[in-house]
Steps between C-alpha positions, in 0.01 A plus 500: 500500500463475123593779262213722384596408142434131565129531575238766448496595867600834641773516762239609754282197420795261531604656831146463636486134396814411696434738790806723461536869448522641146830666589660164581461397133756763403715482813849360450642432846855612574732211578580481871860544602713200589517628859121533529446148367763358737358677807140407421602138451673502840201667668281227351730230641503658846126559507428145384715364782382753762153634413485668841779739391378849422692771317705599806639151558552437131698823467707409806571151365603636160737746664651214702565331165693806383228677301470877508124535530257683725156402624323742266646327197411157639144620556478619140633171366261300719209711378602441139537128573157483662619368837480606863614363833267352759597746768297825505651763278450673167224338294714415198232303318307823516131516432301782349349683798165516319485122484305299755677270746338175612561324835715191544255210524732213585592542866433164663365347180594134444553418133321170438404486132594603148382842384435610858778761485715623214791738540639736236826693503766655277872436524823608331671261255857583411659490156868536420454863395164591651190351657138396451196481724317176576142482628370165624177371648529214749237272650593489868365150568663308216789744435399475134603800287169590336650756262794731441626769264832675430537867407786741439302782665267540796211595273162362612436278199703196601324477837157512337598237244618265777178544700277446196689183408481372859123549510476263203640231732292576810378770737617528861282578798762756614763675286786646706759762397705782642386863492701590191355721230435207264282323754305806617424615145145510369594276205634220725227526763237507227616158377478356851157647566372370167625152590332517841812443712567673833788748502766473772805725536810465715540739789731789410862396532410133559644316201470164676122530512547355150739236634436227244573731208814632674618139533423443133724792402785360707458157342488633144805719549718244678405208277476678163581871468826514697628188325454646153637819351215602271646707217162612363129519586444204264750288694330594828158415357619160379682421823206596719255307280708187553531562872131581558405174328753312714376674818134419435530148358827343619641672808409307816401716799567385854200705621282308253617160628739479206235549235507758223279811497321371189416172673338692785328762286360268235485181705 
């Protein structure tokens, strides 16, 4: 956000424009401890490899690795990271109970064409001394990444920006997400309703209902994030920009008969 001295806009007006709270303009986050960063990075690695692990198994695995950590702490870290296991358990990507939940529309659906189904999700991107959050929108037929955004907080704005940008490319028949608070919010659902797309949401505790996006996260992390120690948000942004372009336009997919997502989506 810009400084109020740079333009004749109040802080409240600037906050409204970028869909964040006024308080976040003044908030200076405390640096996480080295231990917290290290444990969250390891939880991310374990969850990426074993998305069916919930907090109980993750805590047990960490203790086997010599960490002194209980399940309650793992649950808190997972909640802050925006992840949850597939097995039934605490809803860590917790929704606002006043928000409406939509049914999962994709049981038995065969994906045959572009823009039939898009999936959206948020994942954790590690930095040397912290982390960021990545939201991405994926066309399930072509595996083309329609849009993405990085943020250093879980504020709503970066999700809305990604959706608006994606709708400049196309509009899906069905837009699928989990039941997290971002995707049950009035602001997000309002964009989808305005675009005329059907809303689909994963069953509670069923991360693999959004299987194509879960595979995308694994690919991005194994082929880009885990191979590079980003020392700043700028470095992460630049690295992911390069990788997203490679993924869409150069990376051959076996499931696409060794074509690229862009060849399928625009071909």
